[in-house]
C-alpha positions in Angstrom: 50.9 -41.5 30.1 47.4 -43.8 30.0 46.5 -40.6 31.3 42.5 -41.2 32.0 41.5 -37.7 33.6 37.8 -38.9 33.3 35.9 -41.4 31.2 37.5 -43.4 28.6 38.5 -42.0 25.6 35.9 -42.7 22.7 37.6 -41.0 19.6 37.2 -43.6 17.1 40.6 -43.2 15.7 41.4 -45.3 19.1 38.6 -47.4 18.4 39.9 -48.5 14.7 43.4 -48.4 15.8 42.7 -51.2 18.3 40.1 -53.0 16.2 42.6 -52.9 13.6 45.7 -54.4 15.4 43.1 -57.0 17.1 44.5 -55.4 20.3 42.6 -54.9 23.9 42.2 -51.7 25.5 44.4 -51.6 28.5 43.9 -48.7 31.1 47.7 -47.8 31.5 48.5 -44.7 33.7 45.4 -42.7 35.1 45.6 -39.4 36.0 42.8 -38.1 37.2 42.3 -34.1 37.1 42.0 -31.9 39.9 42.2 -28.9 37.6 40.0 -27.3 34.6 42.4 -27.6 32.3 40.8 -27.5 28.3 44.3 -26.6 26.8 44.8 -28.2 23.0 48.0 -29.1 22.4 50.5 -26.1 20.8 51.7 -28.5 18.2 47.8 -30.0 16.7 44.4 -30.1 17.8 44.0 -33.6 17.0 42.6 -35.9 20.1 45.2 -38.7 20.0 48.7 -39.6 19.4 51.3 -42.6 18.5 54.2 -43.0 20.8 56.5 -43.0 17.3 55.3 -39.8 16.2 57.3 -38.3 19.0 60.4 -39.8 18.1 59.4 -38.7 14.0 59.1 -35.3 14.7 61.3 -34.2 18.4 59.1 -30.6 18.2 55.8 -32.4 18.8 54.2 -32.4 22.0 51.5 -33.5 24.0 48.7 -31.4 25.5 47.4 -32.8 29.3 43.9 -33.8 26.8 45.7 -35.5 24.3 45.5 -39.0 23.9 48.9 -41.3 23.7 49.1 -44.9 22.3 52.0 -46.7 23.6 53.0 -49.4 21.6 53.5 -52.5 24.3 55.9 -55.3 23.0 56.8 -58.5 24.9 60.3 -58.2 26.9 62.0 -58.2 29.9 60.2 -56.9 33.3 60.5 -53.1 33.8 60.5 -52.3 30.0 60.9 -48.6 29.4 59.3 -46.6 27.0 60.8 -43.3 25.2 59.2 -40.2 27.1 56.4 -38.3 25.9 57.1 -34.9 26.0 53.8 -32.8 27.5 53.2 -28.9 27.6 51.5 -28.0 30.5 49.7 -24.1 28.9 47.6 -24.3 32.2 48.7 -24.8 35.9 47.0 -27.4 38.1 46.4 -30.0 40.6 47.0 -33.3 38.9 46.5 -36.9 40.8 48.4 -39.0 38.5 47.7 -43.2 38.9 48.0 -46.4 37.6 45.0 -48.4 38.1 45.8 -51.9 40.9 44.7 -53.9 38.4 46.7 -53.1 35.0 48.0 -55.7 33.6 51.1 -54.4 32.2 51.6 -50.8 33.0 54.0 -51.0 36.4 55.4 -47.7 36.6 55.5 -44.0 35.8 58.3 -41.0 35.9 57.3 -37.7 35.6 60.1 -35.5 34.9 60.7 -31.6 34.5 62.0 -29.8 31.5 65.5 -30.7 32.5 64.9 -34.1 33.3 64.8 -33.8 37.1 62.4 -36.1 38.8 59.7 -34.7 40.2 57.6 -38.0 41.2 56.8 -41.6 40.5 53.5 -43.3 40.2 53.6 -47.3 40.6 50.8 -49.6 40.0 48.2 -49.6 43.1 50.1 -47.4 45.0 46.8 -44.6 44.9 48.3 -42.8 42.9 50.5 -39.2 43.4 49.3 -35.8 43.3 51.5 -32.7 42.0 50.4 -29.0 41.7 51.8 -28.5 38.3 53.0 -25.1 37.0 53.0 -24.1 33.5 55.4 -25.5 31.5 57.2 -28.7 29.7 57.3 -32.0 31.0 58.1 -35.4 30.1 56.4 -38.7 31.2 58.0 -41.7 31.3 56.7 -45.4 31.5 57.8 -48.7 32.5 56.0 -52.3 31.6 55.8 -55.7 32.6 57.3 -57.5 29.0 57.0 -60.5 30.4 53.6 -60.4 31.0 52.7 -59.7 27.2 51.5 -61.9 24.2 53.7 -62.5 21.5 51.4 -60.2 19.2 51.8 -57.3 21.6 49.2 -55.0 23.0 48.1 -51.3 23.4 48.4 -48.7 26.2 47.3 -45.2 27.1 48.0 -41.8 28.6 44.9 -40.2 29.0 43.0 -37.7 31.1 39.9 -38.1 33.3 37.8 -35.3 33.4 35.2 -36.5 36.1 36.1 -35.7 39.5 37.6 -38.5 41.7 34.8 -38.9 43.8 32.9 -40.1 41.2 35.0 -43.0 40.6 33.4 -46.2 40.7 33.6 -47.2 44.4 33.9 -51.1 45.8 30.5 -52.6 44.8 31.2 -56.4 46.2 31.4 -58.6 49.5 34.4 -59.9 47.4 36.0 -57.2 47.5 34.9 -55.8 50.8 36.1 -59.2 52.1 39.7 -59.2 50.4 41.3 -62.0 52.9 39.2 -64.9 53.4 39.8 -67.3 56.3 42.2 -68.4 57.5 43.6 -65.1 57.7 42.2 -62.7 60.2 41.5 -59.5 60.0 40.6 -56.4 62.4 37.1 -54.5 61.4 37.7 -51.2 62.2 34.7 -48.9 63.0 33.4 -46.1 60.1 31.5 -43.2 61.3 29.6 -42.6 64.0 30.9 -42.5 68.0 33.4 -44.8 67.9 34.9 -43.9 64.1 38.6 -45.4 64.2 38.1 -47.5 67.1 37.6 -51.8 66.2 35.4 -54.1 66.9 36.9 -56.5 70.0 35.6 -59.4 72.0 35.6 -58.9 76.0 34.7 -60.5 78.8 31.9 -59.5 81.2 29.8 -60.7 84.1 26.2 -60.7 82.8 23.1 -60.7 85.8 20.8 -63.3 84.6 17.8 -64.5 86.7 18.2 -68.1 86.0 21.9 -68.3 85.4 22.3 -65.8 88.3 26.2 -64.2 87.1 27.2 -65.6 83.9 30.8 -64.3 82.7 30.5 -64.2 78.8 32.6 -62.8 76.1 31.0 -60.4 74.8 31.8 -57.7 71.5 32.4 -53.8 72.2 34.0 -51.0 70.3 38.1 -50.7 71.4 40.9 -48.2 70.6 43.9 -49.8 70.7 45.9 -46.7 73.0 43.6 -47.2 75.9 42.4 -50.9 75.6 45.5 -52.2 75.3 45.0 -55.6 76.7 42.4 -56.7 74.4 44.8 -56.2 71.8 47.8 -57.8 73.1 45.5 -60.8 73.4 44.3 -60.8 70.0 41.0 -59.7 70.8 40.2 -57.6 67.5 41.2 -60.2 65.2 38.8 -62.3 63.2 38.2 -64.4 60.3 35.6 -64.4 57.7 35.0 -67.7 56.2 32.9 -67.3 53.1 29.6 -69.5 53.9 27.3 -69.8 50.2 24.7 -71.7 51.9 24.2 -69.5 54.8 20.9 -68.2 55.1 19.8 -64.4 55.4 17.4 -62.8 57.1 13.5 -64.1 56.6 11.7 -61.2 56.8 11.1 -59.3 53.3 11.8 -55.5 54.4 15.6 -56.4 55.9 18.4 -56.2 52.5 19.5 -58.4 50.1 22.8 -59.6 51.3 25.8 -58.8 48.8 27.6 -62.1 50.4 27.1 -64.3 53.9 30.2 -65.3 56.3 30.2 -67.2 59.0 32.5 -65.8 61.8 35.5 -66.7 63.8 37.4 -65.2 67.1 41.1 -65.4 67.1 40.3 -65.9 70.7 37.3 -68.1 70.6 38.3 -70.6 67.2 40.6 -73.3 69.5 37.6 -73.2 72.5 34.8 -74.3 69.9 33.1 -70.4 70.5 30.8 -68.9 67.9 28.9 -65.8 67.2 25.2 -65.7 67.9 22.9 -63.3 70.2 21.2 -64.1 73.1 18.7 -62.2 75.1 20.2 -61.0 78.2 18.7 -59.5 81.3 19.7 -55.8 82.5 19.2 -53.7 85.9 19.8 -50.3 85.4 20.9 -50.1 89.1 23.2 -52.9 89.1 26.6 -51.9 89.9 28.3 -55.1 88.9 26.0 -55.7 85.8 26.6 -54.7 82.1 24.6 -51.5 82.1 21.4 -51.3 79.5 22.4 -48.7 77.1 20.0 -45.5 76.8 19.9 -45.7 73.5 18.5 -49.6 73.7 14.6 -48.1 74.2 12.7 -50.4 72.5 12.6 -53.9 74.6 11.6 -56.9 73.4 7.8 -57.3 74.1 7.2 -60.2 76.5 10.7 -59.3 79.4 11.1 -55.5 79.7 14.7 -55.0 80.5 16.2 -57.9 77.8 18.8 -56.6 75.8 19.6 -58.4 72.4 23.6 -58.8 72.9 25.9 -60.1 70.1 28.1 -62.8 72.1 30.5 -65.7 71.8 29.4 -69.1 73.3 29.6 -73.1 72.3 26.7 -73.9 70.9 25.6 -76.9 68.8 25.1 -75.1 65.7 26.2 -72.1 64.2 25.6 -68.6 62.5 26.4 -66.6 60.4 27.4 -62.6 59.3 24.7 -61.6 56.5 27.1 -58.6 55.4 25.8 -55.4 53.6 27.4 -53.6 50.8 26.5 -49.9 51.4 28.3 -49.1 48.2 31.1 -46.7 50.2 33.8 -48.9 50.9 32.3 -50.2 54.1 29.8 -52.8 55.0 27.1 -53.6 57.8 26.8 -56.5 59.5 24.0 -58.4 60.7 23.9 -60.8 63.2 21.3 -64.0 62.7 19.2 -64.4 65.9 16.8 -67.1 67.5 13.6 -67.8 65.4 11.2 -65.4 67.6 13.7 -62.1 67.4 14.1 -60.1 64.2 17.5 -59.9 62.1 18.8 -56.6 62.5 21.9 -54.5 61.9 24.4 -53.8 65.4 25.8 -51.0 66.8 27.7 -49.8 69.8 26.0 -48.2 72.2 27.6 -45.3 74.4 29.3 -48.0 76.9 31.1 -49.2 73.6 29.1 -52.6 73.9 27.9 -53.9 71.3 23.9 -54.4 70.5 21.2 -54.7 67.8 19.6 -51.9 66.1 16.0 -53.6 66.4 15.9 -52.7 70.2 16.3 -49.2 69.5 14.4 -46.5 68.1 17.1 -44.1 68.2 20.8 -45.7 67.2 22.0 -46.0 63.8 23.7 -49.0 62.7 27.0 -49.4 62.8 29.6 -49.4 59.3 32.9 -51.1 59.4 35.5 -51.5 57.0 38.8 -54.4 57.3 41.7 -52.5 58.3 44.0 -53.4 55.2 47.1 -52.5 56.9 47.3 -56.2 58.5 46.2 -59.8 58.1 47.2 -62.7 60.7 47.8 -66.3 60.4 47.7 -68.6 63.1 50.5 -70.8 61.4 53.2 -68.8 59.1 53.2 -71.9 56.4 49.9 -70.3 55.5 51.4 -67.6 54.0 53.0 -67.8 50.1 55.7 -65.8 50.4 55.6 -65.6 46.5 52.2 -63.8 46.3 53.6 -60.9 49.0 52.7 -58.0 47.1 54.8 -54.8 46.9 54.2 -53.0 50.0 54.2 -55.9 52.0 55.9 -57.5 54.6 55.8 -60.7 56.5 56.6 -60.8 60.3 56.9 -64.2 62.2 57.3 -65.3 65.7 59.4 -68.4 65.4 62.6 -68.5 63.1 62.2 -70.7 59.8 58.7 -68.4 59.0 57.0 -70.3 61.4 54.6 -69.3 64.3 52.2 -66.6 64.8 52.5 -64.1 61.7 51.4 -61.1 60.3 51.4 -59.8 56.9 51.7 -55.8 57.5 51.2 -53.2 54.1 51.2 -50.2 56.3 53.0 -49.0 59.2 51.7 -48.9 62.6 52.1 -46.2 65.6 50.4 -49.1 67.7 52.1 -52.0 67.6 49.2 -53.5 70.1 47.5 -54.1 66.6 49.7 -56.2 65.1 50.8 -57.9 68.9 53.7 -60.5 68.5 56.2 -62.1 71.1 58.9 -61.4 68.9 59.6 -61.4 65.6 62.3 -63.7 64.6 62.4 -64.1 60.9 60.8 -61.7 57.9 59.9 -62.5 54.3 59.3 -60.1 51.5 57.6 -61.1 48.1 59.9 -61.5 45.1 61.3 -58.5 44.0 59.5 -55.9 45.8 60.9 -52.3 47.1 59.3 -52.9 50.5 61.3 -52.2 53.7 60.7 -52.9 57.3 62.1 -50.5 60.1 61.3 -51.3 63.9 61.6 -48.9 66.6 61.2 -49.1 70.2 59.3 -45.3 70.3 56.5 -43.8 68.4 58.8 -41.1 67.3 60.5 -43.0 64.5 63.7 -42.0 66.3 64.9 -44.6 68.5 66.0 -47.4 65.7 66.1 -51.0 66.4 66.5 -53.0 63.1 65.7 -52.2 59.6 65.1 -54.8 57.3 65.1 -55.1 53.5 65.7 -58.7 52.2 64.6 -62.1 53.6 65.9 -63.3 57.1 65.1 -66.6 58.7 66.8 -65.8 61.3 69.2 -64.1 63.4 66.7 -61.8 64.2 65.3 -61.5 67.3 63.4 -58.1 68.2 61.2 -58.3 71.5 57.9 -57.6 70.6 57.0 -55.7 74.4 59.7 -53.2 73.6 58.5 -52.1 70.1 56.9 -48.7 69.8 56.1 -48.5 65.9 57.0 -50.3 62.9 57.2 -48.5 59.9 56.6 -50.1 56.4 57.9 -48.1 53.3 57.9 -47.3 49.8 62.0 -47.7 49.4 62.7 -46.5 45.9 60.4 -43.4 47.1 62.5 -42.8 50.3 66.2 -43.3 48.0 65.1 -41.1 45.5 64.1 -38.1 48.4 66.7 -38.4 50.3 69.6 -40.7 48.8 69.4 -42.8 52.1 68.0 -46.1 52.1 70.6 -48.2 54.3 69.3 -52.1 54.7 66.1 -51.2 52.0 64.7 -53.6 49.9 65.2 -52.7 46.4 65.3 -56.2 44.8 63.9 -55.6 41.1 63.2 -51.8 41.3 64.5 -49.5 38.6 66.9 -46.8 39.4 68.1 -46.5 36.1 69.1 -43.3 34.6 69.2 -41.5 38.3 71.1 -39.3 40.4 72.3 -41.5 43.5 75.7 -39.3 44.0 76.6 -40.0 47.5 73.7 -42.5 48.3 73.5 -44.1 51.4 73.0 -48.0 50.4 75.1 -49.9 53.0 73.6 -53.4 53.3 70.7 -52.8 50.9 69.1 -55.3 48.9 69.4 -53.8 45.4 69.6 -58.0 43.5 67.7 -58.0 40.2 67.8 -53.7 40.4 67.8 -52.4 36.8 70.6 -49.6 37.6 72.0 -48.7 33.9 73.2 -45.1 33.2 72.9 -44.7 36.7 75.2 -42.0 38.1 76.6 -43.6 41.9 79.6 -41.3 42.1 80.8 -41.6 46.2 77.7 -43.8 46.6 78.1 -46.5 49.8 77.4 -50.0 48.5 79.2 -51.3 51.2 78.0 -55.0 52.2 74.8 -54.5 49.3 73.3 -57.6 48.1 73.9 -57.0 44.6 73.0 -60.6 42.7 71.8 -59.8 39.0 71.9 -55.9 39.5 72.0 -54.6 36.1 74.8 -51.5 36.1 75.9 -51.3 32.6 77.3 -47.8 31.2 76.6 -46.9 35.0 79.4 -44.3 36.9 80.6 -45.7 40.3 83.2 -43.1 40.8 84.8 -43.1 44.4 82.0 -45.7 45.6 82.2 -48.2 48.0 81.2 -51.9 47.4 83.1 -53.2 50.5 82.0 -56.4 51.2 79.8 -56.6 48.7 77.6 -59.8 46.9 77.6 -59.3 43.1 78.1 -63.2 42.6 75.5 -65.5 41.1 72.6 -66.9 43.4 71.0 -70.3 41.9 69.2 -70.5 45.6 67.2 -67.7 44.1 67.9 -68.4 40.8 69.8 -65.1 39.7 72.8 -64.8 37.3 76.0 -62.3 38.3 75.7 -58.0 38.5 76.6 -56.4 35.4 79.0 -53.6 34.8 80.3 -53.8 31.5 81.0 -50.5 30.3 80.9 -49.0 33.6 82.8 -46.3 35.1 84.9 -47.3 38.4 87.4 -44.7 39.3 89.0 -45.3 42.7 86.2 -47.9 43.6 86.4 -50.0 46.6 85.5 -53.7 46.4 87.8 -55.0 49.3 86.1 -58.2 50.2 83.1 -57.9 47.7 82.0 -61.3 46.1 82.5 -60.8 42.4 82.1 -64.0 41.1 81.1 -64.0 37.7 80.6 -60.8 37.9 81.2 -58.7 33.9 83.4 -55.8 33.6 83.4 -56.3 30.1 84.7 -52.9 28.7 84.4 -51.1 32.4 87.1 -48.8 33.7 88.2 -49.9 36.8 90.9 -48.2 37.4 93.1 -46.0 40.1 93.4 -42.3 39.5 97.0 -42.0 37.9 97.7 -39.1 40.9 96.8 -41.5 43.5 98.7 -44.6 42.5 100.4 -46.7 45.7 102.9 -49.4 44.4 101.7 -50.7 47.7 98.1 -50.9 47.3 95.2 -49.2 48.5 94.7 -47.7 51.5 91.6 -46.5 53.4 90.2 -42.9 53.8 90.5 -42.4 57.1 88.4 -39.2 57.0 85.9 -40.7 54.7 85.3 -44.9 55.1 84.9 -46.9 53.7 86.1 -45.3 51.0 89.6 -45.8 49.5 92.5 -43.1 48.8 92.5 -42.7 45.1 92.5 -46.1 44.7 90.1 -48.9 43.1 90.7 -52.0 45.2 89.2 -56.0 45.1 91.8 -56.7 47.5 90.8 -60.3 49.1 87.9 -60.4 47.0 86.3 -63.5 45.1 87.1 -63.0 41.4 86.1 -66.6 40.3 85.2 -66.6 36.3 84.6 -62.7 36.4 85.1 -61.4 32.8 87.4 -58.5 32.8 88.4 -58.6 29.4 88.8 -55.3 27.9 89.1 -53.7 31.3 91.1 -50.8 31.9 92.4 -51.4 35.5 95.6 -49.6 35.4 96.9 -49.4 39.1 94.1 -51.5 40.4 94.8 -53.8 43.7 94.3 -57.3 43.4 95.7 -58.2 46.4 94.8 -61.6 48.0 92.3 -61.9 45.3 90.8 -65.0 44.6 89.8 -66.0 41.1 89.6 -69.6 39.0 89.2 -69.1 35.4 89.0 -65.4 35.4 88.8 -63.4 32.1 92.0 -61.1 31.8 92.1 -60.9 28.4 92.6 -57.7 26.4 92.8 -55.8 29.4 95.2 -53.0 30.7 96.2 -53.9 34.1 99.3 -51.8 34.1 100.7 -51.0 37.6 98.0 -53.6 38.8 98.5 -55.7 42.4 98.5 -59.1 42.2 100.3 -60.1 45.4 99.5 -63.1 47.0 97.1 -63.5 44.9 95.1 -67.5 43.3 94.6 -67.5 39.9 94.3 -70.8 39.1 92.4 -72.8 36.4 89.0 -73.4 38.1 88.7 -77.8 38.0 85.1 -77.8 37.8 84.8 -76.2 34.2 88.0 -76.9 33.0 88.8 -72.9 32.4 92.1 -71.3 33.1 92.7 -67.8 33.9 93.6 -65.6 31.0 95.9 -63.0 30.9 96.0 -62.6 26.8 97.1 -59.6 25.1 96.5 -58.2 28.7 98.6 -54.9 29.3 101.1 -55.9 32.1 103.4 -53.5 32.7 104.3 -53.0 36.4 102.4 -55.2 37.4 103.1 -57.1 40.6 102.4 -61.1 40.8 105.1 -61.6 43.7 103.8 -64.6 46.2 100.6 -65.1 43.8 100.0 -68.4 42.0 99.0 -68.9 38.6 98.4 -72.3 37.8 97.1 -73.0 34.2 96.8 -69.6 33.4 97.1 -68.2 29.8 99.8 -65.5 29.6 99.8 -65.4 24.8 100.9 -62.3 23.9 101.0 -60.3 27.3 102.8 -57.3 27.6 105.6 -57.0 30.4 107.9 -54.2 31.4 111.3 -55.7 33.2 112.9 -52.6 33.5 115.4 -52.4 30.4 113.5 -49.4 28.9 115.8 -46.5 30.6 113.2 -44.1 29.1 110.8 -44.3 32.7 107.6 -46.1 33.8 105.1 -44.4 31.7 102.0 -45.6 29.6 99.8 -43.8 27.3 96.7 -45.1 26.2 93.5 -44.2 24.1 90.1 -44.9 26.2 88.3 -46.7 23.4 84.7 -45.4 22.8 83.1 -48.3 24.3 84.3 -47.3 27.6 82.8 -43.7 27.3 79.0 -44.6 27.6 78.6 -44.0 31.3 76.3 -41.6 33.2 78.0 -37.9 33.0 81.1 -38.3 31.2 83.2 -35.4 30.3 84.3 -35.1 26.4 86.3 -32.4 27.7 89.1 -34.0 25.9 87.0 -35.9 23.5 85.2 -39.0 23.3 88.2 -41.2 23.3 90.1 -39.2 25.5 94.3 -40.1 26.1 95.4 -41.2 29.4 98.7 -41.0 30.9 100.2 -43.7 34.1 103.4 -44.0 35.6 103.8 -47.0 37.3 106.6 -47.1 40.0 108.4 -50.5 39.1 109.1 -53.1 36.3 106.8 -56.2 36.3 107.2 -58.3 39.4 106.6 -61.8 36.9 104.9 -65.2 38.3 107.7 -67.4 39.8 105.7 -70.5 39.7 105.0 -71.1 35.8 104.8 -74.4 34.6 104.1 -76.2 32.1 100.9 -75.8 32.4 101.0 -72.2 31.6 100.8 -70.6 28.2 103.7 -68.1 27.4 103.5 -64.7 26.0 105.2 -66.4 22.8 102.4 -69.0 22.9 104.6 -72.0 23.9 104.4 -73.6 27.3 106.0 -73.0 30.5 107.7 -72.5 32.6 108.2 -69.2 30.9 112.0 -67.7 30.2 112.6 -63.7 30.7 113.1 -63.6 27.3 109.7 -65.2 26.3 108.4 -62.9 28.4 109.6 -60.2 26.0 108.6 -62.0 23.6 104.7 -61.9 22.4 103.2 -63.0 20.0 101.1 -60.1 18.3 104.0 -57.2 19.2 102.4 -54.5 21.2 101.9 -52.0 18.5 99.2 -54.6 16.9 97.4 -54.2 20.4 93.6 -53.5 20.0 94.4 -50.8 22.7 96.4 -47.8 20.9 99.4 -47.6 23.4 102.5 -46.4 23.8 105.4 -46.6 26.3 108.3 -44.3 27.7 108.0 -40.9 28.8 107.7 -39.4 25.2 104.6 -38.1 24.8 102.9 -39.9 21.5 102.0 -37.4 18.6 98.5 -38.8 18.6 98.3 -37.7 22.4 97.4 -34.1 22.2 95.6 -33.4 25.3 95.9 -35.8 28.2 93.4 -36.5 30.5 94.6 -36.4 34.1 91.7 -36.9 35.7 90.9 -40.3 34.0 
């Protein structure tokens, strides 16, 4: 854990190691400790370790106070490190965090001694607090190898001893104003009588002796729950454009400002109105006039009763916002005034309207924060979608990412803060794990729609009917609840997790890392799985109904990888499996549930099948099923060009009505070389250009019965949760219902089992070039159990 429980480590070995390697000190996971734990390592009194020392000595553990140096090497994104074992001899509260600007470390998992995930912390999420009991734990770090230089670098897990309150705060106006023009933001009062309210523009009548009744736009404090109209009209949105040429206040006794900004209002920008101040007369007893606040107790000398008030009006020249950084994440606004009126910070009086502190001997300046939850754009094309970060989502009023738009980074119980007439398109950044849900009530009960994938259209959410908007971290929700339908999990690492029975219907899992993941009985129906890495995962009984696992050229994503995965009784009906790798996977029907008529949906638990694996009606073009164990799998009506079934076990598989032809675009043929086709059904299938060299069939001449035995290779048993009760290479028995139903339309474009060109005669079908007993699969056909098969795994 790049654990910094306080100050940066200063031990000489660390400095020497960095200097010798020519590396830069990188802050990885920073863990701010709230405990008084000063325990040393139970193994060693040293102050630091290298990560490789734990691999060399499995008995070695670190204490929280000890620094662990991680070797960071270039490689793919979300590159994992071996878990670092820790022993907490004293309990306490810990805040685990990764600095938001860390260039390499992206995530860390904290696990207990049994490997159960306690929490995940990600870069920039503010950290996760845990009350740690004494015991053994593991911290597993992930870094973005694509950003690491060729020479590599280092990261640290270290403990910070200073309390979190002593950490550095925002110190420059550039950090205080993170979203420059043309983005519009909301300014929220921080402290004082109007704490939590927003600065907004209101239209009021002001009595002026010269102009009589004048309606002007003035500033005030407003709450979205009691001033809905102001927010519906976007009166609370301001753009702060940096103005390096702007002048600060001239008086020597005013502060030096960190930044000068020119203000714009959403409602005044088009009218050419700019921020300034003006001296308006107020009558204490006028019913229709804007009352002077009682705190306005120091009126200007020559016009008693005049109250200086910030307003928006058309002007030949513009004014600035000098901004004072208060050092605690807040800032004060000092509007410029006329030459005869001094510059002064503003405050909101009793009636919520904004006046100048210079006219008061009792009022204090108001402090403001920029609401970090949203930023508005007049034109959605101004948003760079690729720059959207984790936790952000862009909502557009028009289709194709156009019209007024807002970028959200948190949910809102008051949709009036983010007023949109409607939502017609939604966009996320590349591979973020952020999802947005729309509700018609504030209690998150009446769901309108959840969106977790870019949608340029086919969306029409009425803004007037929104009760709340929820923006959430999909991965954390999934781990906690195992339910995240429609969620955005693109690019997220789910490797090694137990997601059995998870609801991931319609989820966006593009580019997700899911190796060694347990997904038994998980529902991934309609999910987007382009380039999902699912090797060695266990999907037994799962549903991939109508899921998309194919390559996506638009996003430059390859097809999913399911090599060495376990897919017993998995439903891939209607799925797009184009180009998917099932190399050495087990995509098969349980021998007990085999049905020669194909798979059937389980009426009690749709969309799962009844003990059967199905790719019925699926697109399997260019899919790699080489070496797959697919006994009894239903490929009926599947469409596949250039499919590779070489060395596959397809005993009892159904290809009824399937199109298994050569690919005119690539020239690749569908290949069944060395495949076991005992009891396979090719009735009404087309196999133009297909190769069957050394394929093995059963034409029913063997009276010993339709039974086959196989030894499952070691490459097929490395998946998550494999039960080695019957050994690491178990023997399995599969009983099929009938002899092979051969393709009836072979011609000269086909290669027959004996290596000759078709048409393939019955005799040729029974004369494979490589005899059955020389197959790479250890096998036997007939009812007699072979000697090498001592125990049969009846549940495979």
